[in-house]
Structure formats: C-alpha cells, structure tokens
C-alpha positions as CSV (number, residue, x, y, z in Angstrom):
1,M,215.8,186.1,127.9
2,K,212.2,186.5,126.9
3,S,211.0,189.7,125.5
4,R,207.9,191.1,127.0
5,S,205.3,192.9,125.0
6,K,204.9,196.4,126.1
7,Y,201.1,195.8,126.3
8,A,201.3,192.6,128.4
9,S,200.7,194.5,131.7
10,H,197.6,196.2,130.1
11,P,195.4,193.5,128.6
12,Q,192.4,195.8,128.2
13,F,194.2,198.6,126.4
14,G,191.8,200.2,123.8
15,I,188.6,199.2,125.6
16,A,187.9,202.9,126.3
17,L,187.9,203.5,122.6
18,I,185.3,200.8,122.1
19,E,183.2,202.2,124.9
20,V,183.3,205.6,123.3
21,L,182.3,204.2,119.9
22,I,179.3,202.3,121.4
23,A,178.2,205.5,123.3
24,V,178.4,207.5,120.0
25,L,176.3,204.8,118.3
26,I,173.6,204.8,121.0
27,F,173.6,208.6,121.0
28,S,173.2,208.6,117.1
29,I,170.3,206.2,117.3
30,G,168.6,208.4,119.9
31,L,169.1,211.4,117.7
32,L,167.6,209.7,114.7
33,G,164.6,208.7,116.8
34,L,164.1,212.4,117.8
35,V,164.3,213.5,114.2
36,G,161.7,210.9,113.3
37,L,159.5,212.1,116.1
38,Q,159.8,215.7,115.0
39,A,158.8,214.8,111.4
40,S,155.8,212.9,112.8
41,M,154.8,215.9,114.9
42,V,155.0,218.3,111.9
43,R,152.7,216.0,109.9
44,A,150.2,215.7,112.8
45,S,150.3,219.5,113.3
46,A,149.6,220.1,109.6
47,D,146.8,217.6,109.6
48,A,145.2,219.3,112.7
49,R,145.4,222.7,111.0
50,Y,143.8,221.3,107.8
51,R,141.0,219.7,109.8
52,A,140.3,222.9,111.7
53,Q,140.2,224.8,108.4
54,A,137.9,222.3,106.8
55,S,135.6,222.4,109.7
56,F,135.5,226.2,109.5
57,V,134.7,226.0,105.8
58,A,131.8,223.6,106.4
59,Q,130.4,225.7,109.3
60,Q,130.7,228.8,107.2
61,R,128.7,227.2,104.4
62,L,126.0,226.1,106.8
63,G,125.9,229.7,108.2
64,Q,125.4,231.0,104.7
65,I,122.4,228.6,104.2
66,W,121.0,229.5,107.6
67,V,121.1,233.2,106.8
68,D,119.6,232.8,103.3
69,Q,116.8,230.3,104.0
70,G,114.6,231.6,101.2
71,N,117.3,230.5,98.7
72,M,118.5,227.2,100.2
73,S,118.5,225.3,96.9
74,A,121.1,227.7,95.4
75,Y,123.7,226.4,97.8
76,V,123.7,222.8,96.6
77,E,127.0,221.7,95.1
78,A,126.9,218.2,93.6
79,E,129.9,215.9,93.1
80,P,132.7,216.7,92.4
81,G,132.0,219.9,94.3
82,T,133.4,223.4,94.2
83,D,137.2,224.0,94.1
84,I,138.0,226.0,97.3
85,A,141.8,225.4,97.4
86,A,142.6,229.1,96.8
87,E,140.4,230.8,99.3
88,S,140.5,228.1,102.0
89,G,144.2,227.2,102.0
90,L,143.4,223.5,101.8
91,P,145.6,221.8,99.2
92,G,143.3,220.3,96.6
93,G,140.3,221.5,98.6
94,R,136.8,220.8,97.4
95,R,133.4,221.5,99.0
96,I,130.3,219.4,98.4
97,T,126.9,220.6,99.7
98,L,124.0,218.2,99.4
99,R,120.3,218.7,100.4
100,G,118.2,215.8,101.6
101,D,120.8,213.1,100.7
102,A,120.8,209.5,102.0
103,S,122.5,210.6,105.3
104,C,119.5,212.8,105.9
105,G,116.9,210.3,104.9
106,G,115.5,212.5,102.2
107,D,114.6,215.3,104.6
108,L,114.9,218.6,102.5
109,S,115.6,220.7,105.6
110,C,118.8,218.6,106.1
111,F,122.1,219.6,104.6
112,T,125.3,217.7,104.3
113,V,128.5,219.7,103.7
114,R,131.7,217.7,103.0
115,V,135.0,219.3,102.6
116,I,137.8,217.2,101.0
117,W,141.5,217.9,100.7
118,Q,144.7,216.1,100.1
119,Q,147.9,216.9,102.0
120,P,151.0,217.6,99.9
121,G,152.9,214.4,99.2
122,A,150.1,212.2,100.5
123,V,148.2,209.6,98.5
124,E,144.9,209.4,100.5
125,T,142.3,212.2,100.7
126,H,140.9,213.5,104.0
127,N,137.5,214.9,104.6
128,V,135.3,216.6,107.2
129,T,131.5,216.0,106.9
130,T,128.9,218.1,108.7
131,V,125.2,217.3,108.7
132,T,122.6,219.7,110.0
133,R,118.9,220.4,109.8
134,I,117.8,223.9,109.1
135,A,114.2,224.6,110.0
136,G,112.4,227.3,108.1
137,G,112.6,228.0,104.4
C-alpha cells in the first residue's frame, strides 16, 4: 500500500503565508515612501521660512534707507557683509547692501540688498536679492 502525504490534497498549503509576506513588503515600501516625503516637506518648509525671513530683512533694510535719505551712504555694507544670524534667525545669515553697483548701472539712487544664509547641514548657500531705486537724497 502506498502511503499518501498528508499535504497531497492541499498542493497550495502555505501560499497564504507568502501572500501576507508580500503584502507586508509592499506596505513597508509605502511607509518608507511616506517617511521620505515627510522629510522632503520639512526641508521645503524650512527653506520657505528662511526665504520669507530673508525677504523681510532685505525690505527692512530698504525701509531704513528710505526713511533716512539724508544719510544713504551710511547704510552701504560691502562684501562679505554684516553678520545678521543672531537677530534674523537665519543660520549663517549675512546682509550686503550696495549702492549704485553693476545691477543698477552705476545709478547712485539705486540700492541692492542681498541676504545670504546656509541651511543647517547643507553645502550650498541661499540668497535673496532686492534691487530698488530711492528717489530723493
């Protein structure tokens, strides 16, 4: 008499376990994708916050010049600029204020304010540049 295997009537025994393992693998890949997306969103949010702060710093500087038109030359800050990291909250922040530079074509009523910063852990520097003409003084 031939002995029959106890699994002979169920040739697909264990397939449910394989399906569950594949489902867990797909779920894990999806979770890793969400974690990567979250990290990317945090970086983009920080970059937007720093850009907004840098724009505010540049506009504030131009406002100071606008109000004190009789003393415009006192606001010029040549390269490498003034360290503004502490008061602005920009990591490694520097402000450069130029009067009548190349972007203005030598016009002394034209000011260029450039705010530079470097995000923590980043290699490249970021900047916001604002150019305006102030009529008057």
